[in-house]
N, C-alpha and C positions, 0 to 999 in steps of 0.2 A: 564450175571450176575450171583451174586453171593456172597452170606453174608458168615461170617464164622465168629463166636466170642465162643472165650471160657475163661470167665474172672469170677475172684474173687473181689469183693467189699466189706468190710468189713462192717456193716453200728451198729451203739448201742444197736440195740436187737436182730437183728441175720446178716449171711453170707449170700451174695448173692452169687453163685453157677452157673454160665450161662453158658450153653453148647450148642450151637444151630448152624445149618447151613441151608439156605435158598435162594432159585433161587427165578425164575422170578413169583413167588407163594406170596397170603397173609396168612403172618403168624399173628394167634391172640394169644395176650397172655391175656388170659383170670385168675380171682378170685378175692379174698377178696380186701379191701380198705385194703391198709398194707402192702401188700404182697409182694411188692417192683417191679411192672412192669412200673411203670413209671419211677424208677433210674436207668431201663434198659435201654432206649429211651435214660433215660441220659448221659446214660455209650457211648452209641453207637454212640451219636452225640456230644461226646467232650465237654460236659459242667458239665459232671463230669470227675474223671479220678478214673480207677478200679484201686484196692489195687495189680491186676496182672493178666496177661493173654495174650492175645492176639485178636484184631481183624482186619481181614481182609474184603476189599469192594473189588471182583474181585481179582487181582492181584495185589493189593496195600496191604503194609500195614497201617492202620494208627492209630492204639497200638499195643503195643507192651512192654511188662517193660523190657523183657530178652536185646530183641536192644532199649531201653533208646527211642520209637521213642511215640511221643504222637502230632501228627496231630494235628494244632486247628480247633474249630468250622467250621470255614467260608472257611476253605481250605481241606473240608471231600468231599464235595459234594452229601450235602441228605440233604436233605429239612424234616421239622418239621411243625405238625399241631397243635398247643398245646391244650387244652380242650377248651380253654376260647379265643382261635386267636390269640394272642397278635399282631390285630394292631395297627399300631402307630397311636393313636386318633389326630394326628396333621397332619396328611397327609389324601388326599383326596386315594379315591381307587385308580385311575391309581398311582400313588406316591408309594402306600404301593407295590402293584406287580414289581414296576421298584427297588424296593431296592436292591432285592437282586442281582440285576445284579452290583452292580456298584463296587463289589470290581472285577469284569469279566475284562480283559484286552479284546478291541475291536479288532473282525479281528483273536480269540485268540479259539473261538469254535462256533457252529452253534446253535444260542439261539432258541424256538418260541417266535413270534411275541406276545408281551404282549398283545395286541387288543385285536389278535385271541384267546386268551386265555379267555376271559374276557367275548368275544362271546359264545364261548364253554362251558362258564360254566353259560352262562346268563343271567350275571351281564354290560353286554357291556353298559346299559343304567343308570347306576351309580356311574361313571367313579369319577366325577367331586365329589360326593356327599360321607362324613366324614363318618365313621363307629358310629359315634352317631345317623347317619340319612340314616340306613340300619338295616335290622330286621335281628335276630341269622339266622336262615335260608341263608341269602344273606354274611352275613360274612364268615359264613363258608367258601361259596363258593370262596369268594375273599381270601382266608386265603391257600387254596388249588390251590387256580390260580397264585399268590404269590411262592408257597413253589415249584412248578413246573414250574418254570421261569426259572429257572440256570436251567436246566434239569437238573435233580437229578439222582444218579445211585441206590437212596434206599430212600423211605419215610417212615417217623414214623408220629404215630396217634394216640396222648394221649386224647382219652376216645372223639374226637370232635363231638359224635354228644348226646351226655350227658344233653348239655343244651336247647334242642330242646322240641317239644312238638311232640306226638307220630307220627300225620301224617306224619312232616318232615323229621322225624329221616325214618320213611319208604323209602320217596324217595328218601332221599340220601344216602343213602347204598345203593339201586340201581343204582345209579349215582357212588358210586365209585369203584364198583363192573366194570362198563362202562370204568371211569379214568384207571384202575389196567388191563383192558383189550389194552387199548389201549396204553399207557406207556411198558408194558410192563419189569418194576421192580417190586423189589421184593418194600409188603409194609410192614411194621409191627404194628399192631394196637393194641392198651392195651383196652381193657373195665374188667366191670365184669357184664354184661350185656347179659345173657347165648343165648338168642335168636338173640344177632348180632351177638354176637361169633357164632353162628349155622349156620346163614347165611351167611355171611362175608368168614371166615378160610378157606382156601386149608387147611390149616394146624392151629389147637389148641393145646396150651400146656398151661396149668395149672401151676402158680406159686404160690406156700401158703412153705413163710416165706424163699424167697430165694430158693428154688429147680425146677428144668426140670427136664422134662426127658431127660439121660446121654447119649453125641453121642462121639464119639471118638475125641480126642483133642491130641495136642502134650504133650509128657510124663512129660515133663519140666513146666507144668501151677500147 
C-alpha cells in the first residue's frame, strides 16, 4: 500500500503546498488549529478539489490536474472517520456499518462481515441502537467499523478522539494502533494534541500555514 500526494490548494488566507509519501504506516499531521490539516484530508478523500497536483493510491491516479482526473469520493476506496463521527442518526448501528457497502457490487470483492467487525470493535451488542442511544466512545468504534467495512486502501482520521474524555482517549489510542497492525493500510491522522501525535505516529509532519517537509515530486506540479 502506498499513498503519494503532491498538490496545491489555494485558500483565502494561505496556500496549502502538500508533498508526502507513505506506505503501511500511521502518518500524523500535527499542528495548530487553522493550519490546513483537515483540508488535506478532504483533498485526499475527494471532498475538496486541489488547485493543481497529483494524488496516487497504490498505482492508481485518483487526482491529476495535468491528466484532468478527479475520481469521485465514493469510488476512491478511502475510509474517513470524522471528528464527530458523522453517523446517520436515523439508522441503527448495524445500518450505519452496512451503509458504505451499498455502492459495492455483489461478488466484486471480498468484504469483511459487518457483524464480525462490530464484534471486533466490541459493539456487537449495540446493533439495534441508534447513535443517540450510545456513548461517544461507542460511536467512535461504530464509525471506525463503518469506515473499515468497505475494505479501504487508506484510512483518514480527523481528530477522532478529541471529543472523548482522557481515559477513553488513552484506551482508543491503543486500539487504533492494534487495528492499524491488523489492517496494514496507511492511516493519516490529524491531531493538535502533541501527546497523541507522539504515541500514534510512525511519521509526524508538522503543518503550519500550509507547509510540510518537502519530498520529491513531479516537476510539472
